[in-house]
C-alpha positions as CSV (number, residue, x, y, z in Angstrom):
1,X,0.0,0.0,0.0
2,X,2.9,2.4,0.8
3,X,4.3,1.6,-2.6
4,X,1.0,2.7,-4.3
5,X,0.8,5.9,-2.5
6,X,4.5,6.6,-3.3
7,X,3.8,6.0,-7.0
8,X,0.6,8.0,-6.9
9,X,2.7,11.0,-5.2
10,X,5.3,10.6,-7.8
11,X,2.8,10.7,-10.5
12,X,1.2,13.6,-9.3
13,X,4.4,15.6,-8.9
14,X,5.3,14.6,-12.5
15,X,1.9,15.9,-13.7
16,X,2.5,19.2,-12.0
17,X,6.0,19.5,-13.3
18,X,4.9,18.8,-16.9
19,X,1.9,21.5,-16.6
20,X,4.6,24.0,-15.0
21,X,7.1,23.5,-17.9
22,X,4.2,23.7,-20.4
23,X,2.9,27.0,-18.9
24,X,6.3,28.7,-19.2
25,X,5.8,29.5,-23.0
26,X,8.7,30.4,-25.4
27,X,11.3,32.8,-24.5
28,X,11.8,33.9,-28.2
29,X,8.5,35.6,-29.3
30,X,8.5,38.7,-30.9
31,X,6.5,41.8,-29.9
32,X,5.1,43.7,-32.9
33,X,5.4,47.4,-32.5
34,X,2.3,49.5,-31.6
35,X,0.9,51.1,-34.8
36,X,1.2,54.7,-35.2
37,X,-1.0,57.2,-33.3
38,X,-3.9,58.1,-35.5
39,X,-3.4,61.6,-37.1
40,X,-6.0,64.1,-36.0
41,X,-7.1,66.4,-39.1
42,X,-9.6,69.1,-39.2
43,X,-11.6,69.8,-42.3
44,X,-13.7,73.2,-42.8
45,X,-16.3,73.1,-45.5
46,X,-17.4,76.6,-46.8
47,X,-19.3,78.0,-49.5
48,X,-16.1,78.7,-51.4
49,X,-13.8,75.8,-50.7
50,X,-12.6,72.8,-48.6
51,X,-9.7,73.3,-46.1
52,X,-7.7,70.7,-44.6
53,X,-5.4,71.2,-41.6
54,X,-2.6,69.9,-41.6
55,X,-2.0,69.9,-45.4
56,X,0.7,67.2,-45.2
57,X,0.7,64.1,-43.1
58,X,1.9,60.6,-42.9
59,X,0.3,57.4,-44.1
60,X,-1.8,55.4,-41.5
61,X,-5.1,55.8,-39.6
62,X,-6.4,59.3,-40.0
63,X,-9.3,60.8,-37.9
64,X,-11.1,63.6,-40.0
65,X,-13.2,66.1,-37.8
66,X,-15.5,67.8,-40.3
67,X,-17.1,71.5,-39.9
68,X,-19.8,72.1,-42.5
69,X,-20.2,75.9,-42.4
70,X,-22.7,75.8,-45.4
71,X,-26.3,75.9,-45.4
72,X,-26.7,72.7,-47.0
73,X,-26.2,69.1,-46.2
74,X,-22.7,67.9,-47.2
75,X,-20.7,64.6,-47.7
76,X,-17.0,64.6,-47.5
77,X,-15.0,62.6,-50.0
78,X,-11.3,61.7,-49.8
79,X,-10.2,60.2,-53.2
80,X,-6.5,59.2,-54.0
81,X,-4.8,55.7,-53.5
82,X,-7.4,55.0,-50.9
83,X,-11.1,56.4,-51.1
84,X,-13.3,57.2,-48.0
85,X,-16.4,59.0,-47.8
86,X,-18.2,60.5,-44.7
87,X,-21.8,60.2,-43.8
88,X,-24.1,63.1,-44.3
89,X,-23.0,66.0,-42.3
90,X,-26.0,68.6,-41.6
91,X,-26.0,72.1,-42.5
92,X,-23.8,74.2,-40.1
93,X,-23.0,70.8,-38.2
94,X,-20.1,68.6,-37.5
95,X,-19.1,65.1,-38.5
96,X,-16.3,62.7,-38.6
97,X,-14.6,60.2,-40.8
98,X,-12.0,57.7,-39.9
99,X,-9.8,56.1,-42.7
100,X,-6.7,54.1,-43.2
101,X,-4.9,56.0,-45.9
102,X,-1.8,55.2,-48.0
103,X,0.9,57.5,-49.2
104,X,0.0,59.6,-52.3
105,X,-2.1,62.7,-53.2
106,X,-5.5,63.1,-52.4
107,X,-8.3,65.2,-53.4
108,X,-10.7,66.2,-50.6
109,X,-13.9,67.4,-52.0
110,X,-17.6,67.6,-51.0
111,X,-20.8,66.5,-52.4
112,X,-23.8,68.6,-51.7
113,X,-23.0,72.5,-51.9
114,X,-22.2,73.4,-55.4
115,X,-19.0,75.5,-56.5
116,X,-16.9,74.4,-53.6
117,X,-13.4,74.0,-54.7
118,X,-11.8,70.7,-53.5
119,X,-8.4,70.7,-51.4
120,X,-5.2,68.7,-52.4
121,X,-3.9,66.7,-49.6
122,X,-0.3,65.2,-49.7
123,X,0.2,62.0,-47.6
124,X,3.9,60.9,-46.9
125,X,5.4,57.5,-46.0
126,X,4.0,55.7,-42.8
127,X,4.3,57.6,-39.6
128,X,6.6,56.0,-37.0
129,X,5.3,53.6,-34.4
130,X,3.7,55.0,-31.1
131,X,5.8,52.2,-29.2
132,X,7.4,54.7,-27.1
133,X,4.6,57.1,-26.7
134,X,3.5,57.2,-23.0
135,X,-0.1,57.3,-21.8
136,X,-1.6,56.1,-25.1
137,X,-4.6,53.6,-25.0
C-alpha cells in the first residue's frame, strides 16, 4: 500500500511539473511594434472651398473632424490611392470620418453644396510607431 501511495505521489508530482513546464511558454517571441498614433485632421467646408489642416501628413489611420459651415447638407469624399466617404453632415453641423490612408496625393471634395473648390492633400510615408509614446490607450 505504501508503494501505491509513493507511485501516486510521484505521478502527481510529475504531472504538476509537466504542467508547469508547458505553461512557461517560449522565450523567443517577438512583440510587434504598436501602430502609429492616429493623425488628427480638421476639415472646414465653406461655400467657397474645402480646407484641410494639416495639409501634409504621414500614411496610416486618420481621424477627420469635419465642420460644415454651409447651409446645405454635405458629404466629404477623400479620393486618391485610398477612397473614403463620410456620412451626411448636416448644414452648419459637424461630422467625422476615420480612414486608413496610404501614401500619395488625395483630393478632398464635397458633395452637396455646389461650387466648392476641393483641397489637395499630400500623404507621405507611414508615420512612426507609437511604441515609445506614454499614456496612449
